Every structure is written in structure tokens, then in C-alpha cells.
C-alpha positions in Angstrom: 0.0 0.0 0.0 1.5 3.4 -0.9 2.6 5.5 2.0 0.4 8.4 1.0 -2.7 6.2 1.2 -2.2 4.9 4.7 -5.5 4.8 6.5 -5.9 6.4 9.9 -8.4 4.4 12.1 -9.4 6.3 15.2 -9.2 3.3 17.5 -6.2 3.3 19.8 -3.6 0.6 19.6 -3.0 -1.7 22.4 0.8 -1.5 21.9 0.8 2.1 23.0 0.8 2.5 26.8 0.0 6.1 27.8 2.1 7.4 30.6 4.8 4.8 30.1 6.3 5.5 26.6 5.5 7.2 23.4 5.7 6.1 19.8 8.8 6.9 17.8 8.2 7.8 14.1 10.6 8.2 11.3 9.6 8.8 7.6 11.0 9.9 4.3 13.3 11.6 3.5 15.2 10.5 6.6 14.4 6.9 5.7 15.3 5.7 2.2 14.3 2.0 2.3 10.8 2.5 3.7 8.2 5.3 3.7 7.5 5.1 7.4 9.0 3.4 10.5 7.2 3.4 13.8 8.5 2.0 17.1 6.2 1.2 20.0 7.0 -0.4 23.4 6.9 -4.0 22.0 6.7 -3.8 18.2 8.3 -2.2 15.2 6.2 -1.3 12.2 7.5 -0.6 8.7 5.7 0.6 5.6 7.1 -0.1 2.1 8.6 2.7 0.1 5.9 4.6 -1.7 6.5 8.4 -1.5 6.1 11.0 1.1 3.8 10.5 4.2 1.2 13.1 5.0 1.9 15.0 8.2 -1.6 14.2 9.5 -0.8 10.5 9.2 2.3 10.9 11.4 0.3 12.9 13.9 -2.4 10.3 14.0 0.1 7.6 14.7 1.7 9.6 17.5 -1.8 10.2 18.9 -2.6 6.5 19.1 -4.1 5.3 15.8 -4.5 1.6 15.3 -1.1 0.7 13.7 -2.2 -2.7 12.4 -4.9 -1.2 10.4 -2.9 1.9 9.5 0.1 0.0 8.0 -2.2 -2.6 6.3 -1.3 -6.0 5.0 1.7 -4.8 3.1 3.4 -3.4 6.2 6.0 -5.4 8.2 5.4 -5.9 11.9 8.3 -7.1 14.1 7.6 -8.2 17.6 10.6 -7.1 19.6 10.3 -10.3 21.7 11.3 -12.2 18.6 14.4 -10.1 17.7 17.6 -12.2 17.6 20.2 -9.6 16.4 20.4 -6.0 15.5 23.3 -4.7 13.4 24.2 -1.0 12.6 26.4 -0.5 9.6 28.3 2.7 10.4 29.5 3.1 6.8 26.2 2.8 5.0 23.8 4.0 7.8 21.9 0.8 7.5 20.1 -0.9 10.4 19.6 -4.7 9.9 17.2 -6.4 12.3 17.1 -10.2 12.4 14.1 -11.8 14.0 11.9 -14.9 14.0 8.9 -14.3 11.8 5.7 -15.6 13.5 8.0 -16.8 16.3 9.5 -19.5 14.1 11.2 -18.9 10.7 14.2 -16.6 10.5 13.8 -13.3 8.8 15.6 -10.0 8.4 14.8 -6.4 7.4 17.2 -3.6 6.5 16.4 0.0 7.3 18.5 2.4 5.2 18.8 5.9 6.6 19.8 9.1 4.9 22.1 10.2 7.7 24.0 8.6 10.5 22.1 10.6 13.0 18.8 8.9 12.0 20.4 5.5 11.9 21.9 6.0 15.4 18.6 7.3 16.7 16.7 4.2 15.5 19.4 1.9 16.8 19.4 3.6 20.2 15.7 3.5 20.6 15.4 -0.1 19.5 18.2 -1.0 22.0 16.3 0.8 24.8 13.1 -1.2 24.0 15.0 -4.5 24.0 16.4 -3.6 27.4 19.0 -5.6 29.3 18.2 -8.7 27.3 20.7 -7.5 24.7 24.2 -6.2 24.9 26.3 -4.3 22.4 29.1 -6.1 20.6 31.6 -3.9 18.8 33.1 -5.2 15.5 36.7 -5.4 16.7 39.3 -7.7 15.2 42.1 -9.4 17.0 45.0 -6.9 17.5 47.6 -9.3 16.3 45.6 -10.0 13.2 45.6 -6.3 12.4 49.3 -5.8 13.3 50.8 -8.9 11.7 51.3 -7.4 8.2 53.0 -4.2 9.2 55.1 -5.9 11.9 56.4 -8.6 9.4 57.4 -5.9 6.9 59.0 -3.8 9.6 61.0 -6.8 10.8 62.2 -7.5 7.3 63.4 -3.9 6.8 65.1 -3.9 10.2 67.1 -7.0 9.1 67.8 -5.9 5.5 68.8 -2.3 6.2 72.0 -3.1 8.2 73.0 -5.9 5.9 72.7 -3.7 2.8 74.4 -0.8 4.6 77.3 -3.0 5.7 77.7 -4.4 2.1 77.8 -0.9 0.7 80.3 0.2 3.3 82.6 -2.8 2.6 82.4 -2.2 -1.2 83.2 1.5 -0.9 86.2 0.8 1.4 87.6 -2.0 -0.8 87.7 -0.4 -4.2 86.9 3.3 -4.8 85.9 2.7 -8.4 82.6 0.8 -8.6 83.4 -0.4 -12.1 86.0 -2.7 -10.6 83.2 -4.8 -9.1 80.8 -7.3 -10.7 77.3 -8.4 -9.8 75.8 -7.5 -6.5 79.0 -5.8 -5.2 78.8 -3.3 -8.0 75.4 -2.2 -6.8 76.7 -1.9 -3.2 79.5 0.2 -4.5 77.2 2.6 -6.3 74.9 3.2 -3.4 76.1 5.0 -0.3 75.4 3.2 3.0 74.0 6.5 4.4 71.3 6.5 1.7 70.4 2.9 2.5 70.0 3.8 6.2 67.9 6.8 5.3 65.6 4.9 3.0 65.2 2.2 5.6 64.3 4.7 8.3 61.8 6.4 6.1 60.1 3.2 5.3 59.9 2.3 9.0 58.3 5.6 9.8 55.6 5.0 7.1 55.0 1.5 8.4 54.5 2.9 11.9 51.8 5.2 10.6 50.2 2.2 8.8 50.3 0.2 12.0 48.8 3.0 14.1 45.9 3.5 11.7 45.1 -0.2 11.6 45.1 -0.5 15.4 43.1 2.6 16.1 40.6 2.3 13.2 37.1 2.7 14.7 34.7 -0.2 14.2 32.6 -0.3 11.0 29.5 -1.7 12.6 27.8 -2.3 16.0 25.8 -5.3 16.9 23.2 -6.0 19.6 23.3 -9.7 20.6 21.3 -11.6 23.2 22.8 -11.4 26.7 22.5 -15.0 27.6 23.4 -14.4 31.2 20.1 -12.5 31.6 17.9 -14.6 29.2 17.0 -17.2 31.8 14.4 -16.1 34.2 13.8 -12.6 32.7 10.1 -11.5 32.3 8.7 -11.1 28.8 9.4 -7.7 27.1 6.6 -5.2 27.9 5.5 -6.7 31.2 5.2 -4.6 34.3 8.5 -5.7 35.6 10.3 -4.3 32.6 8.4 -1.2 31.6 10.0 1.0 34.2 13.5 -0.2 33.2 13.1 0.9 29.6 13.7 4.6 28.8 11.2 6.1 26.3 
């Protein structure tokens, strides 16, 4: 159903709990993959892309319109209780939500945002609704895996530089005329050992910058994964025991 033809039934939705939380609404142009995204206490509603949404539609949703009837059969409804993973791609401003459709089959939906502020806002609000059942997992690789390449090259330069410099020095001291040498020794005689040391030092400085960038590069994505330490014995999402623990 096109977004500009969304119906606005007057009946309030049972997913909206006045006094406890309010609905969060995002629409085009802030959202590129869908025309409308609405987050309630226990559910996430998404309308397929279909143009701009009328301001009165957004206002009606915020005032408590029946969301199941408003979004219609073409809308996607995700029960937050069935969410298994949430991933925020920081490079593409895309929020990927994995969940169990109808509580059984695995499904996923991608929400593409125009700016990183919108993507971060949706990610944060969904995390708050999920509560302590989920914990954030940064996309960080093993430090040695990141440093292995630069460290190996730096070690090779540290070994080769003194060897080449020593060979050049020996060749220069032995015969002043480089044409008197043959093969590798002629190359040593042509290149001054100070030049070799300078080039080696410059390469090491560049490799240190490369190593620093690899080790300090921020994560490209953030993930929300189930906190299995809290999964056992926790009340269902949206019950009285959890409502006060979830920030609106």
C-alpha cells in the first residue's frame, strides 16, 4: 500500500501505553528504504517505500491510531520479543534487524537511513526497547591479526637495512671505483650506506603510521546480541517488571 494512502483508524492501539512511553516515528526523506517506520513499546512497524507520508498520518500515529490497520497487509510488523540480532552498519547508515517471523522462521529487514544521526537514533531507541536482554558487541578484530602485516614488513626492513648498509660500506672501502666490481657488489659500491639507512628509516616511519591506523581504526559496525546471562528467568518484554526499566 503506498505510504500516502495509509488509513488512519481512530481506535487506539494496544501497543501504546500512555504514561509509560510514546511512539517513535521516522519517515522519508530520513528513511530511504521505507516510507514510514514506527517503534512502540513492544513492536516495530515498517511501511514499504511509496512516496512522502502526510503530516496528519504521522500525527495520528503519535496520537494512538491503530497501527495494524494503518500499515495494512503490506506493512512489516516485528515483535521485539522475537528479535535475535540488531546490526548497525556505520559506513552505510543501515540498520539490519534479524528476527523470528511468527516466532519460528528466521527473517531479516534492512532500514536504510539518509544520515548517520537517523540510523543512530533508531538503533538507540530499539536498544532501549530491547532492554537488558541484549548487549552491544563492537566489531573489533584481534589486535595481532591487524598488526601482523606491518610488523612482518618492519622486521624485514630492520634485518635488511643493516645488511645492505654493511655491504655498501665494505664495497666502498675496498675499491673506490665501482666499475671494478661485478654483480651485487657493484650495486653496493654505487649506493652509499647512508642513503640505504635513510631509506630504511623512512620506510619504518611510514609503516609505523600504517600500524597505528590499523590498530586505532574505529569499528565499521555495531551489533546487539542476546545477553545469555540474563535470558534465563527474565520476564517477557513489555511486562510490568520491565516497563520502568526501559527509557522512552
